[in-house]
Each structure stands twice: as C-alpha cells, then as structure tokens.
N, C-alpha and C positions, 0 to 999 in steps of 0.2 A: 785556226787564227792566222800561222804561218803562214800556213798556203791559201788564204786569199788578199791575205796583203801584199803576198810576194806578186797577186793578179791584179789587182788594185792598183797596185804601184806601177806594172808596168802600163797599163791603160791608160793613167792618168798622165805618165809622161808620153805620152807618144799620140795623146789626142787635143784639136784644137782648143787651149786654154778659151775661147771667148766663145766656144758653143754651148747652149745654156741646154743643160743639162736640167733641170725642173720650170715650173711659171716663172721661178725667181733667180734660181739663184744657175750660175756659168761652172763648167767645169770645176774652176780653178774654187769657185766659191763652194761646191761642194765638197772638195778633196779638202780643203781649209775645214768645211761646217768635220768629219770624219777624226782628221786630224786633230781638231782640237778635242773630243771626243777622246780619243786614246788618250791624250798627254794629262785631257782633266783623271781618267781614270788611273795612271802611273800616280796619283795621289792616293784615291780611292782604294786600291789595293795595298797601298803600303801601311804605317802606324797609324789608330787615330792624331801622331801629332805631328803627319804628314801633310806642310802648306799648299793651298789650292795653286796651282802654276797660273792660273787665270784670275783676274786682279777685278773685282765684288762678284764672284761669282755662289760664293756661298748661301750667302742669305733666298738670291734667285733658284738656288736648287730644292732647298727644303720648300719654298711657297709654289715649285712648280704643278701643274697638272699636266693633263694630256688635251685639254681645250689652251692652254697656255702656253705650250713651251715652244712653237716656232715664236712669237708675238715676244716673249721673255725672256727665256735661258737661249736657245738660238740664236736670238739675232743679237744679246748680251754678250755670247760667244767667241763669234763672229768677229764683233767689235776686240775684244779684246786679243785677238788673233789675229794682228791683221793681212799676215807673209801670204800672197798671191804668187807669188815661184814656183809653178808646179814643181823644179826642181829638188826647192826649199821647204816643199810642202812633204813632198811626198818623202824625202829626206827626215825629215824630223815623226813623220808616221813611224817609220822604220826603226827611230828609237825610241819612242813608246810603245809599240809595241815589244821590243826586245827585253826594255825595261820591266814591262808587264808580266811576260814571262818568264824574265828572270825573279822578282816578286814571288811567282806564285807559284815557282818551280814543284815547292817542299809542302807546301803550304795544303793545309785542310780544302780540299774544295765546296765543303757543303759550309764554311765560316764565313757567320753572315758579317756585311758591311750596312751602314747607311746607301740610301740611295735617292732617285730625286721622288721629291711629295713627301718626305719623310716615312717612302715606302723602306725595305729590307728584303738583301739580295745574295745569295752564297757566289761566292765566288765563281761556279764556274758561272751561277746565272750571266754573273757580269763580262765573263769573257765572251761566252754564246751573243750579249747581246752586241758585244763589241763586232764581231763578228755579221752578223746579222746586219751591221748598219755597213760594213764594206761590201757586204753581199749587196744588198737595196740602192745602195747609193752607185757602185760599180756597174748597174745595170741600166742608172740612172743616164749615168754617163756615159755608157756601151751605144747601147738606144739614141744619145746625142749625136754622137759621130757613123753611126753604119757599123757600130763592130758583135763581132757576138759573144755573150755573156751567160753564163750556166749558174744557176741555183741552184748546187750538188743537194738531191734532198736528205742526204745522211746528214749535211751542215743546218740546213733547216729543221729536222728534227730537233738537231742538240738544241734549236734556241726554243720551241713549243716546251721540248723538258726541261729543260734548265732556267730556262727564262720564266715562260708562261705560266708553266705549272708552280714554278715555284715560289715565284713572287706571290702568287694564291695560294701559297699557304707561308710563306714565313711572314705574310704581311706587305699589303699595298697602301698602306700609310692612307693620304687624302690623292693618291695620286688619281682618282679616278672620279675625285669630287666632282658635284656641275649645281648647276641651278636649277634642275629641270623635279619636277616631284619626286619624291624616291616611288617606288613602282611596289607594292605590295603586294605579297606573296613568293613563294618556290618557284625554282626555273631552274630545273637538274638536267647539264648538257654531258652528254657521254661523247667521248674523242680517239677515234682508233685508227691505226694505220700500220703499214707492214714494217716500218720505223721507229717507232715508237708501243710506249708500254699504254693498255687503255687505262683512261682514268675520268673523273667525272668530278665537272668543271660546276657549282652547286652560289646560284645566286637567290639571296631571301630578303628580299626589304630595303638593298642597297648592302650587305655587307657580302662577300667572299671566299668561299671554301673551295678546297678540293675530299674529295674522295674516292675510294670502290667505286669503279663503277654497279651497273643494279640492272635489274628487267625494268623497274617500272621508272627511269628514267624519265624525263619527259619526251626529250631529243637526243638520238645518234647521229654523230657529224663522221663520218668515215673520210679520209679525207689522203693527197699527198703535198709532205709537207712542204716542199718549195710554194705548192700553189695556193694555199692555206696562211705561209709569209704576205706574199705577193697579194692573196686579196684583202687581211688584216693592213698592210700598210698602203692600201686603194693602189695596187701599180696594177692590177686587173679587179674587173667586176664581176662581184660574186655570180651572176647570171655565167660569163666565161668560166671561170671554174665550175658551178654547176654541167652546162653543154659540155664539155670535155672529159665529163669524169673525174676532175681533179675532186670535190668534192662533190658527198651524195647524203644528203640529208632522207634520217628516215623516223621513227618513232613514233610516239601515241600523239604525240603533240608539238608539230612540228612548227606549226606556225610562231612559235615561242623561241625560237630561235635569234629571230631580230629584235626584241624588249634587250633579249641578254646582251648583243651585239651591242645594244644602243647604250650599256652599260662596260659591259667589257673589251676597252673600245683601245684605240691605237690613232695616232696626229697621223 
C-alpha cells in the first residue's frame, strides 16, 4: 500500500487536474474518490466506536450493492469530500494511509470488519482493496495524461487472495444482490496462477463460497493477476485478456464462466 500510494501521489501532483480520467471524473475527482475511500477506511480499521469521518455515509454503506455503488455511495462520498486541490487531496490521502498502517500494524490480519452491503472482510482484505483502488485509478489517471503505470502482478494477487476469495469465504452479505431471477444449479470455477494458491469459488442458486480445487470443477481459469483485475473492473475486455494469454479458460463446461461472472461481478 505504501509503495502504491507513493506512486499514485506523485502521479496526481504532476498530472493535469482537468483531464478526464474516466467518462465522468476528472483527475482531481478521481483522486478525491480514492482519498475519500482511504479516509473512510481509517474508521473501518478503528474500533466499533470510531465515528465515520464522512457525513451521512453509514446508511449508504449498509445499503450498497455492486449495481448501485456509483450512483449511491460513490456520489455521496464525493459530495462529502469536496476538496479538489491536488496537493491537499494528496496530503489527506497520505495521512489516511499512514493512519491505516499505524492502526493495523499489530492487528490480526484475519480480524473481520463490517463492509459494504452487510458483507464482512478481513483487515488484510480491506488493505488489499484500497491498494487495488489506488492501482486501478492510478491507471485511469496515467492513461488520461499519457504517463506509464504498472499494476504489479504480486499486488493484484493480494487483491485476489485477500479480498475476492476472503469476502466469498467470510460473507458477501447483499453486496451482489440484484433483481434478476436466481440461476438454479451449481457452478464451480477453479482459479490458478503462478502468484496465488489454487482455489475454487462456487456459485449455487445465488449463494457463493470457497472450496478446495477438484478435478470435477466445471471451469478452470488460469490467469495473470493484473490482467484478471483489469478485466473484472472493465479496464480491459475479456477478449483482450484471452488473446494475450493472460486469462485462459479450460474445463469440462467452460461456458458456465459467463453466468458465474454475471453474479460474481464488480462495478
């Protein structure tokens, strides 16, 4: 996290603040979004009595799903975090990360905290998620201003193992809820890479959990962690990931990956 926030901060301070980093956000909007998440996380890693630093956010956190996060929580956080001076944003971001690392320095990384949509997440997963936000939005900003940006596979692997796998293990709450009919039946997808332990994620009639890999898993996904993260968050297409060999799909029923990803999805 410290390495990534250092790179992100340097990038933000040297970029055109008015450049469009995404379809809706400028460089400074994007940096403010990440800084607001970091500030919010200082409360999440604290005690249960620690008040949220952003106003009117607690109820939105509980009601958040993957599908409403942009129009709901993200918009509310940007309104509650109005700072748009790049230097001030970076100072606040660095201060929040310093506080997070201080509060978690001697903590049990497996200790769970309440997260979005009544989900639960280990502390290590919360830090991996924030690091991933810095990596993805750093890439958005770098592309907007024509700068190089790397998403290290080792860092993306931590997001996969400590966040994605662990939130399935500890409980996703209603984060993945939607209005579509629940697909009946079981889908078991095995994930393997050179950077992570092999694991199988199971989706069965709307519920998800983690199992040990098995030869009878429906789908086997061999992946490079950075490419998987970029594809999951719609930064690159699955076709591009497949054509470059960064994601390879095998198994007796590979077509079941599509309905699996319609449920196990990211904004």
